C-alpha positions in Angstrom: 0.0 0.0 -0.1 1.3 3.6 -0.8 -0.8 6.6 0.4 0.2 10.2 -0.7 -1.2 13.5 -1.8 -0.9 12.8 -5.7 -2.6 9.9 -7.4 0.1 9.3 -10.1 2.7 9.3 -7.3 1.1 6.8 -5.2 0.5 4.7 -8.5 4.3 4.9 -9.0 5.0 3.5 -5.6 2.4 0.6 -6.2 4.1 0.1 -9.7 7.6 -0.5 -7.9 5.8 -2.7 -4.9 4.3 -5.0 -8.1 7.7 -5.0 -9.8 9.3 -6.7 -6.7 10.5 -3.8 -4.8 9.9 -3.3 -1.1 8.2 -0.6 0.8 11.6 1.4 0.9 12.0 1.2 -2.7 8.3 2.2 -3.4 8.7 5.1 -0.9 11.7 6.4 -2.7 10.1 6.0 -6.0 7.3 8.1 -4.7 9.3 10.9 -3.2 11.4 11.3 -6.3 8.1 11.3 -8.3 6.6 13.8 -6.2 9.3 16.5 -7.1 7.9 16.2 -10.5 4.1 15.6 -9.7 3.8 18.0 -6.8 6.6 20.7 -7.3 4.3 23.3 -5.5 5.3 21.5 -2.3 8.6 19.8 -2.9 11.7 19.2 -5.1 15.0 17.8 -5.7 16.5 20.7 -4.0 14.7 20.3 -0.8 15.1 18.1 2.5 13.8 14.9 3.6 13.1 12.8 7.0 11.9 9.3 7.1 11.1 6.7 9.8 11.4 2.8 8.4 10.1 -0.1 10.1 12.4 -3.0 9.1 14.1 -6.0 10.7 12.1 -5.7 13.9 13.2 -2.2 14.7 12.4 1.5 14.0 15.1 3.3 12.0 15.2 7.2 11.7 17.1 9.2 9.0 17.7 12.9 9.2 18.5 14.0 5.6 18.5 17.9 6.2 21.3 20.3 5.3 23.3 22.9 6.9 23.8 26.4 6.3 26.7 27.3 3.7 30.1 27.9 5.1 29.7 31.5 3.8 26.3 32.0 5.5 26.5 33.8 8.9 24.7 36.6 10.5 27.0 39.2 8.9 26.0 37.9 5.6 22.4 39.4 6.1 21.5 42.9 5.2 19.9 44.7 7.9 20.2 41.7 10.1 17.0 40.3 8.6 16.8 36.8 7.0 14.6 37.3 3.8 12.1 34.4 2.9 13.3 34.2 -0.9 16.3 34.4 -2.9 19.7 33.0 -2.2 20.2 34.0 1.5 17.7 31.3 3.0 19.1 28.6 0.7 20.7 25.7 2.9 22.2 22.4 1.3 19.6 20.0 -0.1 19.4 16.9 1.6 16.6 14.9 -0.4 18.9 13.4 -3.1 21.5 11.9 -0.6 18.4 10.8 1.5 16.9 8.8 -1.5 20.4 7.2 -2.0 20.8 6.4 1.7 17.4 4.9 2.3 17.6 3.0 -0.9 21.4 1.9 -0.2 20.4 0.5 3.4 17.1 -1.2 2.8 16.2 -1.2 -1.0 15.8 -4.4 -3.3 15.6 -3.1 -6.9 18.3 -1.1 -8.7 18.2 2.7 -7.9 17.9 3.4 -11.8 14.6 1.4 -11.8 13.4 3.1 -8.6 13.9 6.6 -10.2 12.7 5.7 -13.8 8.8 6.5 -13.3 9.9 9.9 -11.8 12.1 10.5 -15.0 9.2 9.4 -17.2 6.9 12.0 -16.0 9.3 14.7 -16.1 10.3 13.7 -19.7 6.6 13.1 -21.2 4.6 15.5 -18.9 1.4 14.6 -16.9 -2.0 16.7 -16.6 -2.3 18.8 -13.2 -4.9 17.7 -10.8 -7.2 20.1 -9.3 -5.6 21.0 -5.8 -2.3 21.1 -7.5 -3.3 23.4 -10.1 -4.7 25.6 -7.6 -1.6 25.9 -5.6 0.4 26.3 -8.7 -1.6 29.4 -9.7 -1.0 30.6 -6.2 2.6 30.2 -6.6 2.6 32.2 -10.0 0.9 34.9 -8.3 3.3 35.2 -5.4 6.3 35.1 -7.9 5.1 37.9 -9.9 6.2 40.4 -7.2 9.8 39.0 -7.5 11.5 41.0 -10.0 15.2 40.4 -9.5 16.9 38.5 -12.1 17.7 35.5 -10.0 14.0 34.4 -10.2 14.0 34.4 -14.1 14.9 30.7 -14.1 11.9 29.8 -12.0 9.5 31.4 -14.5 11.1 29.6 -17.4 10.7 26.3 -15.6 7.6 26.5 -13.9 5.6 29.1 -15.6 6.9 29.0 -19.3 5.2 31.0 -22.1 1.6 29.9 -22.6 1.4 27.7 -19.4 -1.6 28.8 -17.0 -1.5 26.1 -14.4 -5.2 25.0 -15.2 -6.5 21.8 -13.9 -5.9 19.1 -16.8 -3.2 21.3 -18.5 -0.1 19.4 -19.2 3.6 20.1 -17.8 6.8 18.7 -18.4 10.5 19.6 -17.8 13.2 17.8 -19.7 15.7 19.8 -17.3 14.1 17.9 -14.6 14.3 14.5 -16.1 18.0 14.7 -17.1 18.9 15.8 -13.5 17.0 12.6 -12.1 18.6 10.8 -14.6 22.1 11.8 -13.2 21.2 11.3 -9.7 19.9 7.8 -10.6 22.9 7.0 -12.3 25.4 8.2 -9.7 23.4 7.1 -6.7 23.0 11.1 -6.0 27.0 11.6 -6.3 26.5 14.0 -9.2 24.5 16.3 -7.0 27.1 16.5 -4.3 30.2 15.9 -5.8 29.9 16.0 -9.7 28.4 18.0 -12.5 25.0 19.1 -10.9 27.2 20.6 -7.7 29.5 22.5 -10.2 26.3 23.7 -11.9 24.9 24.9 -8.6 28.1 26.4 -7.5 28.6 28.3 -10.8 25.0 29.7 -10.6 25.2 30.8 -7.1 28.5 32.6 -7.8 27.1 34.2 -10.9 24.1 35.5 -9.1 25.2 36.4 -5.5 24.6 33.1 -3.8 26.6 31.9 -1.0 26.1 27.9 -1.6 29.5 26.3 -2.9 30.4 22.8 -4.4 32.3 22.4 -1.0 29.2 22.8 0.9 27.4 20.2 -1.1 30.4 17.7 -1.0 30.5 17.9 2.8 26.7 17.1 3.4 26.0 13.8 4.9 22.7 12.3 6.0 22.4 11.0 9.7 20.9 7.8 10.8 19.5 9.0 14.5 17.4 7.5 17.2 14.0 8.1 17.1 12.1 9.7 20.1 8.7 8.7 21.8 6.0 9.3 24.3 3.4 6.9 25.5 -0.2 7.5 25.0 -2.9 5.1 26.0 -0.8 1.8 25.8 0.9 3.0 22.4 4.2 4.6 21.6 4.2 7.8 19.3 7.6 8.1 17.6 9.3 11.0 15.9 12.5 12.2 14.6 14.4 14.1 17.2 15.5 17.6 16.7 16.5 19.6 14.6 12.8 18.7 13.8 9.8 20.0 15.6 8.2 16.5 16.2 9.0 17.0 19.9 6.1 19.4 19.9 3.6 16.6 19.2 5.1 14.4 21.8 5.1 17.1 24.4 1.5 17.8 23.7 0.5 14.2 23.9 2.4 13.7 27.2 0.4 16.5 28.5 -2.8 15.1 27.5 -1.9 11.6 28.6 -2.4 12.7 32.1 -5.8 14.4 31.6 -9.2 13.2 31.1 -10.4 14.1 27.9 -14.3 13.9 27.3 -15.8 11.1 25.1 -17.2 13.1 22.5 -14.5 14.2 19.9 -15.7 17.7 19.4 -16.5 18.5 23.1 -15.3 22.2 23.5 -13.9 21.4 27.0 -11.6 18.7 25.3 -10.7 20.7 22.3 -9.7 23.6 24.8 -7.4 21.1 26.6 -5.8 20.1 23.0 -5.2 23.7 22.0 -3.6 24.7 25.5 -1.4 21.5 25.7 -0.3 22.4 22.0 0.6 26.0 23.0 2.6 24.7 25.6 4.4 22.4 23.3 5.0 25.0 20.7 6.8 27.3 23.2 9.3 24.5 24.3 9.9 23.5 20.8 10.4 27.2 19.8 12.8 27.8 22.6 14.9 24.6 22.5 14.8 22.9 19.3 18.1 23.3 17.4 20.8 21.4 15.6 22.1 19.0 18.4 25.5 18.8 16.9 25.9 22.4 17.9 24.0 22.8 21.1 22.5 20.8 23.8 18.7 20.0 23.2 17.2 18.6 26.3 15.0 16.2 24.7 14.7 13.5 27.8 14.0 16.4 30.2 11.3 17.8 28.0 9.4 14.5 27.8 10.0 13.4 31.5 7.0 12.9 33.6 8.0 15.6 36.3 8.6 18.3 33.6 5.2 17.2 31.8 3.2 17.3 35.4 4.5 20.9 36.1 3.6 22.1 32.6 0.2 20.5 32.7 -0.6 22.1 36.0 -0.6 25.3 33.9 -3.3 24.4 31.8 -6.8 25.8 33.4 -10.2 26.7 32.1 -9.4 29.9 30.2 -6.9 30.4 27.2 -3.6 31.3 27.9 -1.4 33.8 26.0 2.2 32.1 25.7 5.0 33.7 23.6 6.1 31.8 20.6 6.8 32.0 16.9 4.0 32.9 14.3 3.2 29.0 13.2 2.6 29.7 9.4 3.8 28.7 6.0 3.5 25.5 4.1 5.2 23.5 1.3 5.8 19.8 2.1 4.7 16.3 0.7 4.3 13.2 3.0 3.9 9.7 1.9 3.4 6.0 3.7 4.4 2.9 2.2 4.0 -0.7 3.3 4.7 -4.2 1.9 3.6 -7.7 2.4 6.7 -8.4 4.4 6.0 -6.0 7.2 8.5 -3.4 6.0 6.8 0.3 6.7 7.9 4.0 5.8 7.1 7.1 7.0 8.7 9.7 4.5 8.4 13.4 4.5 10.2 16.0 2.1 9.8 19.8 1.4 11.1 22.8 -0.3 9.3 25.0 2.0 6.7 27.9 1.4 5.5 26.1 -1.5 8.0 26.4 -4.4 10.9 27.2 -2.0 13.4 30.0 -2.4 12.4 30.9 -6.1 15.8 30.2 -7.1 16.2 27.4 -10.0 19.5 26.4 -11.3 19.5 26.8 -15.1 19.2 23.7 -17.1 18.8 21.4 -14.1 15.1 22.0 -13.0 16.5 22.0 -9.3 14.5 24.4 -7.2 16.2 25.3 -4.5 14.5 25.4 -0.7 14.6 28.1 1.8 15.0 26.4 4.9 17.4 29.0 6.3 14.6 31.1 6.9 13.9 29.1 10.1 17.1 30.2 11.8 17.0 32.5 14.8 19.0 35.8 14.5 19.1 36.1 18.4 22.8 35.5 19.3 21.5 33.9 22.7 19.2 31.5 21.1 20.2 27.7 20.4 18.7 28.0 16.7 20.8 31.0 16.2 22.4 31.0 12.3 25.8 29.8 11.9 27.7 28.2 9.1 27.4 24.5 9.1 24.4 24.3 11.3 21.0 22.7 10.4 17.9 25.0 11.0 15.0 24.2 13.2 12.7 22.0 10.9 9.3 21.9 10.4 8.9 18.6 8.4 8.1 15.5 10.7 7.2 12.0 9.7 5.4 10.0 12.6 5.1 6.2 13.3 2.9 4.4 15.8 3.6 1.1 17.7 1.8 -0.7 20.3 3.5 -0.5 24.0 4.8 -4.1 23.5 6.7 -2.9 20.4 4.3 -4.2 17.8 4.4 -2.0 15.0 1.1 -0.1 13.9 2.1 2.1 10.9 3.2 5.2 9.7 1.3 8.6 9.7 2.1 12.2 8.8 0.5 15.5 8.3 2.1 18.2 6.1 1.9 21.9 6.4 4.6 24.0 8.2 3.8 24.5 11.9 0.4 22.8 11.4 2.5 19.4 11.3 2.7 18.8 15.0 -0.7 20.0 15.6 -2.2 17.6 12.9 0.1 14.6 14.4 -1.7 15.3 17.9 -5.2 15.5 16.3 -4.8 12.4 14.1 -3.2 10.3 17.2 -6.2 11.5 19.4 -8.9 10.5 16.7 -7.1 7.1 16.5 -6.2 6.2 20.1 -8.6 8.2 22.1 -11.8 8.2 19.9 -11.3 5.0 17.9 -11.6 6.5 14.3 -10.3 4.4 11.3 -7.5 6.3 9.2 -9.7 7.9 6.8 -12.2 9.3 9.6 -9.0 10.2 11.6 -8.1 12.4 8.7 -11.4 13.8 7.6 -12.6 15.2 11.0 -12.5 19.2 11.2 -9.2 20.4 12.6 -8.1 23.4 14.4 -4.7 25.2 14.3 -3.2 27.6 17.0 -1.3 30.3 15.1 0.2 32.4 18.2 -1.3 34.2 21.1 -4.8 33.4 21.7 -5.6 33.1 17.9 -7.2 29.7 16.8 -8.4 29.0 13.3 -10.9 26.3 12.9 -12.6 24.7 9.6 -16.1 25.7 9.3 -17.1 22.0 9.6 -16.4 22.2 13.3 -19.7 24.1 13.7 -20.6 27.5 15.2 -21.8 26.1 18.4 -18.4 24.6 19.3 -16.6 27.7 18.0 -18.7 29.9 20.2 -18.2 27.6 23.2 -14.3 27.9 22.6 -14.5 31.7 22.3 -16.3 31.7 25.4 -13.0 30.2 27.1 -11.0 33.0 26.0 -9.8 31.8 22.5 -9.5 34.1 19.6 -11.6 32.0 17.1 -11.2 32.7 13.3 -13.0 30.4 10.9 -10.5 29.7 7.9 -12.0 28.7 4.6 -9.0 27.4 2.9 -8.7 23.7 3.8 -5.2 23.7 2.9 -4.2 25.6 5.8 -4.9 22.7 7.8 -2.4 20.3 6.5 -2.6 17.3 4.3 -2.0 13.8 5.8 -1.6 10.1 5.0 -1.9 7.0 7.3 -1.5 3.3 6.8 -2.2 0.9 9.9 -1.1 -2.8 9.7 -3.2 -5.4 11.7 -0.4 -7.4 13.5 -2.3 -10.6 13.2 -3.7 -10.8 9.9 -1.2 -8.4 7.9 -4.1 -6.6 6.7 -3.5 -2.8 5.6 -6.0 -0.1 6.3 -5.0 3.5 4.7 -6.4 6.7 4.7 -5.5 9.7 2.4 -6.2 13.5 2.6 -9.3 14.7 1.2 -7.9 18.3 1.6 -5.5 17.3 -1.2 -5.7 15.3 -4.6 -4.5 12.1 -2.5 -4.9 8.6 -3.1 -4.3 5.1 -1.3 -3.0 2.8 -4.1 -3.0 -1.1 -2.8 -3.1 -4.5 -4.3 
């Protein structure tokens, strides 16, 4: 089974499974295809994180990149990190992430795994409805960027005559050639070959700070996943520099509280929102690159600390201080095979198309993850050369308390992601919903201060009751603001897979 936000990408993963590949082959094939089939949310020039259940254990890969050696606070004009252009560009980790996942667990040749992505890049495909809407939004935003460094983006993603309408065909021969080079060299061309030199040359010609030496120094890290227990299950996340710990803190706070039996009881939703606020405060305060600073993961997830934080939650809405949780541009996929291997994978260019910088002749759109660095010298996430930024993308995985795997899950969408993880897990473990129901239920999103955005389907009565508790309620009519998730659960007795896909996207669960 493969579940993701693009029907053709899910079919790519299914094709690889039916061709003898395992779940990792399928996940890598789907991820590579998504750079073509949903470039509004990810690309070759982005980052990747993955959780893999294989050989009786959960493995975690951090394939995120660092700030270039030339990028420090003194490189920023006026001490401000822009959202687009070269300055927020960090080293892309996705291509090496594909190669590292495949090298450790894959079964089919790497060239065969990437072949479907190359096919769609070369021959094209018709845009699906939500994809088209997001593409048009990206084109409108891009019109405001007049610097010459953005010209290649227009040639690649908004060529003459292309309007990004649903059903319209898009193709990119340059993207196809780049994927062929990555496939043929096991991604080495991207980090220590002709693609690295092309990125370096374009950066030097247009004022960028990314160099071939930065790409050559990049490595993925196999890390130890972190967890919290909730209702006889363990919920797993990638450790910092990712923000998955925010979801775990919130779940840890709620484990010690009595949630009402009705899922949309305002009293229960209030407790969830307040727990999420406290979790985000801690995430924004402590999450950083653990290779550069100490991140107190164990302390943040310890019961004494959670108990002290839990005591702060009362009947009225709190006003905590935290960053503004906004910004999207991510794809998530889940894959499972008949042998019990399961993958939770997420990759992103951030803020839709990323930095807006595309390397000429390659189709490589570079991400803008550096925008999440702090510029406060006293903050653990302060910008520094060779440092990974606070990262929003997080894959999730669920096991029973006895160690039996249940399966992968994830919700895309910037700072919505841990909030989506929290709501999906509560829907599953507290309220007994199946994967599709767990994804379909109306969502809320805390965006700072006392402001909470809710989907209109939550209902006026519930919204008014939350407002009476002091929440600044706003109804958001754009469903994409609440993330886009996928789930696969595996029955340990029968091996039967149950999947769900996001109705807020063009998603599909493909299975055989």
